N, C-alpha and C positions, 0 to 999 in steps of 0.2 A: 484431456485433462480433467480428471475426476476434482467435482466440488466434494468436499468431506468437511466433515465437523470437527472440532479439537480433538477428541478421543481417536478418530479416524487418522487425522494426521499426524499424532503422535505414534501411531502405529508403523504409519508410513516411513518415516523419517530415518534416515540413517543417522548413527551416534550424534556425527557431527556435521556442520554442513549450515552455510548463511540462508537466510529469510529473506524475501524481499517484501516491502510492504508499498501499496499505492494507494494514493490519496487522489481519487479521480473524479476531475472537475470538469466543466463545461469547456474550460479554455486551456486549463494546465492539468498536470497529472505529478503530483508531487511522489519521490519515491526516494525510499531509505532503505536499507539493510542491516541486517545484524551482524555479529563477530560468528564465528566459524561455530565457538560453545555455544553461540544464542542465550548470552547474559546482555549485551549491550544492543540498543538501538542507535543508529546515526543516520543523519537526514544526508540525503546523498546528493540529489538535483531535482530540480524543477524542469519539466519536459513542456515545453508549448506545442499545445496540440494541433495539428492538420489534418493531415488526411488517415485514414485508419492506418492503411498498410505502412505508413512511415513510422506514427506512433506505437504501432505494434514492433517494427524492425528497431527502432529505440530500445525498447524495452527489451526484446531478446538481446540485443548486442549487452547490454548491462547486466540481465540474466547470466549471459554466457561468460563475461568478463569476470563476475563476482561468484563464480558456479553455484549458484541458487539451487536452492532445493525445494522449495515451496513458497508460493506468492500468499500474500494476506491481502486483500483487498478490503478497504475502509467500506462499511455498509452505513448510509447516512438513515438511520431510523428515525422516526417521528418521536417526541418527547416522550410518548405514552408507550414507544417499543413497537409500534404497529410500521408497516411499511408504504410507504408511499412514492410518488412518481419516481423520484430521485434513485429509489433503490433500485425499480424495475429499470431504470436507464444504467446503473453501476451492474446491475446482473447481465445485462446485454452485452457489457462491455468486456465481462469475463466469457460469456458465450462467443464475443469476436475472438478473444483470446484463442479460444478451443478450435474455433471453426477456420480462423484466417491468420493467425501467428504462426512465425517459424515454428518448426518441429518439435525441437527441445523446450521453448517456450509453451506450446500447446499442451506437452507433458506434463509439464511440473501441477502438482496437486494445488487447488485454490481453496482458502478457507475465508469465510468475510468473518469480518470483525465490527462490533459496533463502532461507530465513529462518531456518535453524539457529542457534540460542544469540543472535539478535538481542535477545531480551528480558533474556536474562542479562547480554550484555554493557552494555547499556544501564544496566541496574539497577545495576551494579556500578560503573559510572562514575558514577552519581546519588551513590551511597553515597561513594566515593572520592573526586570530585573538589567535590562540593558539599554533601557532608553532608547530605542530605535525608531529611526523616524518611519513614516509611514511608507516612502518609497523603500528603504531597505526593507520593512517587514513584508512589503508586498511580493519581493524577491525572494525569500526565504520560507515564508510561512507554510505554503504547500507541502516543501519538503519536511520542515520539522512536524506537520501534522502526519504526516506518513511514519516519521520516527515516534510521534505518540501513540498511534493505531500499533504501531510493532511492538512497541513495549506492552502496550495492553494484551497484546497474542503471547508473547514470549512471557509474560505472568501467568496467562491462563495455561501454557504446555509446560511451564516448570510444576 
């Protein structure tokens, strides 16, 4: 799995094909996918984290089902743009995909996308626009944050 920057990703991608975004947390992984022409991001699911092998198998299954061409992983930078301990954890997760993921998952190019305030923005929208209860938000916020991350990445690729 090569880790690339956005110009490099643009060069590697076929004209059409879905991207999959991950909002990796300590307890869950929010997952979103784009459409084939990479115009829209859609929240897909939130996976409860268990053992690494099971997490990677679930991600590999989703990547195969949706014929994903690349992964976008949210990178939780500090507000000043520097990397903190959470970034190190996310980079390790990406390394685990490369080293322990199913071959097709491990072969996908990976790009990191700044995810500062993604969860806060999505949560605020859920409260303001949909008047969701806290329990309903908790079920959906990680996948919605992954879609927010993917939208940002799609904008950078356009």
